[in-house]
C-alpha positions in Angstrom: 0.0 0.2 -0.1 2.6 2.3 1.1 4.6 1.4 -1.9 1.6 2.5 -4.3 1.0 5.4 -2.9 5.1 6.5 -3.5 4.7 5.4 -7.1 1.4 7.1 -7.3 3.4 10.7 -6.0 6.2 10.0 -7.9 4.1 9.9 -11.1 2.6 13.4 -10.3 6.1 15.0 -9.9 6.8 13.7 -13.3 4.0 15.1 -14.9 4.5 18.5 -13.3 8.2 18.2 -14.5 7.0 17.6 -17.8 3.9 20.4 -17.7 5.7 24.0 -18.4 2.6 25.6 -16.3 3.4 23.2 -13.1 6.9 23.7 -13.3 6.5 27.8 -13.7 4.0 27.8 -10.6 6.7 25.9 -8.6 9.5 28.5 -9.7 6.9 31.2 -9.2 6.2 30.0 -5.7 9.5 29.6 -4.3 10.6 32.9 -5.8 8.0 34.8 -4.2 8.6 33.2 -0.9 11.9 33.7 -0.9 12.1 37.5 -2.0 9.8 38.3 0.5 11.7 37.1 3.2 14.6 38.6 1.8 13.0 42.2 1.4 11.0 42.1 4.6 14.3 41.0 6.5 16.1 43.8 5.0 13.2 46.2 5.6 12.9 45.2 9.6 16.5 44.8 9.8 16.8 48.8 8.3 13.6 49.8 10.6 14.9 48.3 13.5 18.1 50.4 13.4 16.2 53.5 12.7 14.2 53.0 15.9 17.5 52.1 17.9 19.0 54.9 16.7 15.9 57.4 17.6 15.5 55.8 20.7 19.3 56.5 22.0 18.6 60.5 20.0 15.4 60.9 22.1 17.2 59.6 25.3 20.5 62.0 24.8 18.6 64.7 23.8 16.8 64.4 27.3 19.9 64.2 29.1 21.5 66.9 27.2 19.4 69.6 28.6 20.5 72.5 30.4 19.6 73.2 34.2 15.7 73.9 33.9 12.8 73.4 36.5 11.6 70.5 36.7 8.0 71.0 35.4 9.4 72.6 32.2 11.2 68.9 31.9 7.6 67.0 32.3 6.3 68.6 29.3 9.6 68.6 27.4 9.2 65.0 27.4 10.6 61.8 25.8 9.6 59.2 23.3 10.2 55.3 23.1 10.1 53.5 20.1 8.7 49.7 19.7 11.0 47.6 18.0 9.5 44.3 16.2 10.6 40.8 17.5 12.6 38.5 15.8 9.9 37.0 14.1 8.3 40.1 13.1 10.9 40.0 10.2 8.2 37.2 8.7 4.6 38.5 10.1 5.0 42.3 11.0 1.4 41.8 12.0 -0.2 44.9 12.9 2.7 46.9 13.2 2.0 48.7 9.9 -1.0 50.1 11.2 -1.0 51.0 14.6 2.4 53.0 15.1 5.7 52.1 16.8 6.4 55.5 18.7 4.9 57.1 21.6 5.8 60.6 23.1 5.8 60.6 27.0 4.9 63.8 28.6 3.1 64.6 32.0 -0.7 64.9 32.1 -1.6 62.8 29.6 -1.2 59.8 27.3 -0.6 60.0 24.1 -1.4 57.4 21.2 1.3 55.6 19.5 2.6 57.3 15.9 4.6 56.9 12.9 2.2 53.9 11.8 3.5 53.0 8.2 0.0 53.3 7.1 -2.1 56.0 8.1 -5.5 55.4 6.5 -6.6 51.8 5.5 -9.3 50.8 3.7 -10.3 47.4 3.6 -7.6 45.8 0.8 -4.2 47.8 1.9 -2.9 45.0 3.8 -2.7 43.3 0.6 -0.1 46.0 -0.6 2.4 44.5 1.5 4.5 41.7 0.3 5.6 39.5 3.8 6.3 36.2 4.2 2.8 35.7 5.9 1.1 37.5 3.0 2.4 35.5 0.5 2.1 31.8 2.7 -1.3 32.9 3.7 -2.7 34.2 0.3 -0.7 33.4 -2.6 0.5 30.0 -1.8 -2.8 28.6 -1.4 -3.7 30.0 -5.2 -0.7 28.5 -6.2 -1.2 25.0 -5.0 -5.4 25.4 -6.7 -3.0 25.9 -10.1 -0.5 23.2 -9.3 -3.6 20.7 -8.4 -6.7 21.4 -9.3 -6.8 18.8 -12.2 -5.2 15.9 -9.9 -8.4 13.6 -10.0 -10.0 15.2 -12.9 -7.4 14.8 -15.1 -7.5 11.0 -14.4 -11.3 11.1 -15.4 -11.3 12.8 -17.6 -8.4 10.5 -19.9 -10.0 7.8 -18.8 -7.2 6.5 -16.5 -9.2 6.4 -13.5 -11.3 3.0 -14.5 -8.0 1.5 -15.9 -6.2 2.3 -12.4 -9.3 0.4 -10.7 -8.9 -2.3 -13.2 -5.1 -2.7 -12.4 -6.4 -3.1 -8.2 -5.1 0.6 -7.3 -7.0 1.6 -4.6 -9.0 5.4 -4.9 -7.8 5.8 -1.2 -4.2 5.5 -2.2 -4.9 7.5 -5.3 -5.7 9.9 -3.3 -3.3 9.6 -0.6 -0.1 9.3 -3.2 -1.8 12.5 -5.3 -2.0 14.5 -1.3 1.5 13.3 -0.7 2.5 14.7 -4.3 0.8 18.4 -3.4 1.9 18.3 0.2 5.4 17.7 -0.4 5.1 20.5 -3.2 3.4 22.6 -0.2 6.6 22.0 2.0 9.2 23.1 -0.9 7.6 26.3 -1.0 7.5 26.9 2.7 11.7 25.8 2.6 12.8 30.1 2.2 10.0 31.0 5.0 12.3 27.9 7.2 15.0 29.8 6.5 13.6 33.0 7.4 12.9 31.4 11.1 15.9 30.0 11.5 17.9 33.5 11.1 14.8 34.5 13.5 16.1 32.1 16.0 19.7 32.9 15.4 18.4 36.8 16.1 17.4 35.9 19.4 13.4 34.3 18.7 12.7 31.3 20.9 13.3 27.8 19.5 9.9 26.6 20.3 7.5 29.5 19.5 9.9 29.5 16.3 8.9 25.6 15.6 5.2 26.1 16.2 5.0 29.0 13.9 6.8 26.8 10.8 4.0 23.6 12.0 1.3 26.2 12.1 2.1 27.3 8.3 2.7 23.4 7.5 -0.8 22.9 8.9 -2.2 25.6 7.1 -1.0 24.4 3.2 -1.7 20.8 4.0 -5.5 22.3 5.0 -5.2 23.9 1.2 -3.6 21.0 0.0 -6.5 19.2 1.3 -9.2 21.3 0.0 -7.6 21.0 -3.6 -7.7 17.5 -3.6 -11.6 17.0 -2.3 -12.6 19.5 -5.0 -10.6 17.9 -7.9 -12.2 14.6 -6.6 -15.7 15.8 -5.8 -16.3 17.7 -9.8 -16.1 16.0 -13.2 -14.1 18.3 -15.0 -10.8 20.0 -15.1 -12.7 23.7 -15.4 -15.5 22.7 -12.8 -12.5 22.1 -10.5 -10.7 25.4 -10.8 -13.8 27.7 -11.0 -15.1 25.9 -7.6 -11.2 26.2 -6.1 -11.0 29.7 -7.1 -14.3 31.0 -5.7 -13.5 28.9 -2.5 -10.4 30.6 -2.6 -12.2 34.2 -2.7 -14.6 33.6 0.1 -12.2 32.3 2.9 -9.3 34.8 1.6 -10.8 37.9 0.8 -14.7 38.0 1.2 -14.8 36.2 4.9 -12.1 38.2 6.5 -14.0 41.5 5.2 -17.0 40.1 6.5 -15.5 39.5 9.9 -13.8 42.7 10.4 -17.0 44.1 9.4 -18.7 42.1 11.8 -16.7 42.4 15.0 -17.1 46.6 14.6 -20.9 46.6 14.5 -21.1 43.8 17.4 -18.4 45.6 20.2 -19.2 49.5 19.7 -15.9 51.5 20.5 -16.3 55.3 21.0 -14.8 57.8 18.7 -11.8 59.9 19.9 -13.7 63.0 20.6 -16.1 61.2 22.9 -13.6 59.4 25.0 -11.8 63.0 25.2 -14.8 64.4 26.4 -15.7 62.0 28.8 -12.2 62.0 30.0 -12.3 65.9 30.3 -15.4 65.4 32.5 -13.5 63.3 35.0 -10.6 64.7 35.2 -12.5 68.3 36.5 -14.0 66.3 39.2 -10.5 65.3 40.5 -8.7 69.0 40.4 -6.1 71.2 38.9 -2.8 70.4 39.9 -1.3 74.0 38.9 -4.4 75.5 41.4 -2.8 75.2 44.7 -6.3 76.4 45.9 -8.4 74.1 44.8 -10.2 71.9 47.5 -8.8 69.0 47.2 -5.1 70.6 47.0 -6.4 72.7 50.0 -7.2 69.0 51.8 -3.8 68.2 51.0 -2.3 71.2 52.7 -4.0 70.7 56.3 -2.5 66.9 56.4 0.9 67.9 55.2 0.9 70.4 57.8 -0.8 68.4 60.9 2.3 65.4 59.3 4.8 67.6 60.2 3.5 70.1 62.8 4.0 73.3 61.1 1.8 76.3 60.5 2.1 77.1 56.6 3.5 75.7 53.8 6.3 77.8 53.9 7.8 75.9 57.3 7.2 72.6 55.1 10.4 70.4 54.3 9.6 70.1 50.8 7.9 72.1 48.3 4.4 72.3 48.4 4.0 72.8 44.5 6.2 69.4 44.0 3.9 67.5 46.2 0.7 68.7 44.6 1.9 68.0 40.9 2.9 64.2 42.1 -0.4 63.6 43.8 -1.9 65.6 40.8 -0.2 62.6 38.3 -1.3 60.1 40.2 -4.7 60.9 40.5 -4.8 61.4 36.7 -3.1 58.4 35.3 -5.3 56.5 37.5 -8.4 58.3 35.2 -6.1 57.9 32.0 -5.5 54.4 32.6 -9.6 53.5 33.3 -10.3 54.8 29.7 -6.9 53.0 28.0 -7.9 49.6 30.1 -11.6 50.1 28.7 -10.5 51.2 25.3 -8.2 48.1 25.0 -11.1 46.0 25.9 -13.2 46.9 23.7 -10.5 46.4 21.1 -9.8 42.7 22.2 -13.6 41.9 22.2 -13.3 42.7 18.4 -10.5 40.9 17.8 -12.4 37.4 19.7 -15.1 38.0 17.5 -12.6 38.2 14.4 -11.3 35.1 15.3 -13.9 32.8 15.6 -14.7 33.6 12.4 -11.4 31.3 11.9 -13.9 28.1 12.0 -15.4 29.0 8.4 -11.8 30.3 6.8 -8.6 28.9 7.2 -6.7 32.2 6.8 -8.1 33.9 9.4 -6.5 31.4 11.5 -3.2 31.0 10.5 -3.2 34.7 10.3 -4.1 34.5 14.1 -1.6 32.0 14.6 0.7 33.4 12.8 0.7 36.8 14.9 0.6 35.5 18.3 3.8 33.7 17.6 5.7 36.6 16.3 4.5 38.6 19.1 3.1 41.2 16.9 -0.7 40.9 17.4 -3.0 43.2 19.1 -2.3 41.6 23.0 1.7 42.3 22.2 0.5 46.3 21.2 -1.6 46.7 24.1 1.7 45.0 26.2 3.7 48.0 24.7 1.3 50.5 25.7 1.5 49.3 29.2 4.6 49.2 29.1 5.2 53.0 27.4 2.8 54.1 30.2 4.9 52.5 32.8 7.9 54.4 31.9 6.0 58.1 31.2 4.3 57.6 35.1 7.6 56.9 36.2 9.9 59.3 34.6 7.4 62.1 35.4 7.2 61.2 39.3 10.9 60.8 39.1 10.8 64.9 38.0 7.9 65.8 40.2 9.9 64.2 43.1 12.6 66.7 42.5 10.0 69.6 41.8 9.2 68.6 45.8 12.8 68.0 47.6 15.6 69.5 45.3 13.4 73.6 45.7 11.6 75.5 48.1 9.0 77.1 47.7 9.7 80.5 47.8 12.2 79.8 44.7 9.4 77.9 43.1 7.0 80.9 43.4 9.4 83.4 42.5 10.7 81.6 39.6 9.4 84.4 37.6 10.5 87.6 39.3 13.9 88.2 37.6 16.4 86.7 35.8 18.2 85.4 39.0 14.9 84.2 40.6 14.3 82.2 37.6 18.1 80.6 37.8 17.5 79.9 41.2 13.9 78.0 40.6 16.1 75.2 38.7 17.7 72.0 39.2 20.8 70.5 38.0 20.9 68.5 34.7 22.9 66.1 36.3 19.4 65.0 37.4 17.9 64.2 34.1 19.9 61.2 34.4 16.7 59.3 35.9 15.6 58.1 32.3 16.4 54.5 32.0 16.8 52.4 28.9 13.2 51.6 27.4 13.4 48.3 25.5 10.0 46.8 24.7 9.4 42.7 26.0 6.9 40.9 24.4 4.7 38.4 25.7 6.7 35.5 27.0 7.3 32.5 24.4 5.1 30.5 26.6 2.4 33.2 27.0 2.5 33.3 23.2 1.5 30.0 22.1 -1.3 29.7 24.9 -2.7 32.5 22.7 -1.8 30.5 19.6 -3.7 27.4 20.6 -7.5 28.4 19.8 -6.4 29.3 16.4 -4.3 26.0 15.8 -7.4 24.1 17.1 -9.7 25.8 14.5 -6.7 24.6 11.9 -6.4 20.7 13.5 -10.5 20.2 13.6 -10.5 21.9 10.0 -7.8 19.6 8.7 -9.5 16.1 10.8 -13.4 17.3 8.8 -11.5 17.6 5.9 -9.5 14.7 5.5 -12.9 12.2 7.2 -14.7 14.2 4.3 -11.9 13.3 1.6 -11.9 9.6 3.0 -15.3 9.3 2.3 -15.6 11.0 -1.0 -12.8 8.7 -2.0 -14.4 5.2 -0.4 -17.7 6.6 -3.1 -15.6 7.5 -6.0 
């Protein structure tokens, strides 16, 4: 039985070698994957160097500032950049859409900027010839061209009945032709494997890299099964090809768009203006950190006077304005973080609805598995926002502590009186070394693999259903 399967697979490869179209398809597939791996790798390496350079430049620019009032440095701000993880060279995921830099400053949380695609319509992602795009969209189309006539060719030529007379099991025939198509799919993925090996050398986890390759193999095997099944069920080459193209258009183009629109309708996300107005309403309730006489700040003043057993803020061992700045930033950050968590929850809800459409489209399933394993998905973007916010809060509060501890209230209050007073209301530039080196750390390898299990299970169950259907069709052929 196994020998018969190998003979059939070898005969199919001979047919492809004789067919100029089939040979051209294999060459085009290999060239596209290899080119996409190379171009994306070079592009991402250049982007990584640029981001590292800009991160270093932003840190040096902050540290090189002259003696200043600490609160001026709070508003001077600082930039942090998100670097792509190693496997991001193969699947950049949502990196081009979300932005990769955030300006950190006091009193506000800014959005990520410097996105490659400022605006996106439904199909702008097609313009990115990344390895992930080629494997998810182009490779199935090439497998269709390669294998649409695998069984219908035998039927139209009359050789199917001849094989039956020779005692060849129809299941063995399907297994042999399926083996040939799967080996072609694995051959197409060779440049991707080389890219993954390079990513491992550059620091990618071996387990996530292995799962990354395995998930793409699983996806290509699913498409091989789809091609073989349709070629088995229909009677002519034309019907097989048109049917497979219709399936490709439906699963790779239409269903993902329907899934995206459905997620946006089911989980409503308020617009930026609506969110900003809601934030302003809550910020008014907590008071203004620049107004020393507000109700909240008066209560804080009374508490500090009692704590240090003094009668006026001038007698406090710390600068009252700096203390107010610290407390105000802490209260404001709680409000901003609450709205940020709400927005992340809404985005995650939309993403979850989109992922459930992976039961209808293997392309959605592999897209989710690929981005999660490469650490370029929505969860890792949220992780970047949270790490950036932690860096923002730490550096702003460090400056506020300098404000409270390194100058007196009298110096602070008289800073606009004259040049001498203005100079006195500054701290040494040596204090600007408070910045810690920022480097984005994606979710752990274990967490990424756990997050990808749902999408991988979709692919496995889909493959199981296809193989069961193919076995049934082979028995009924």
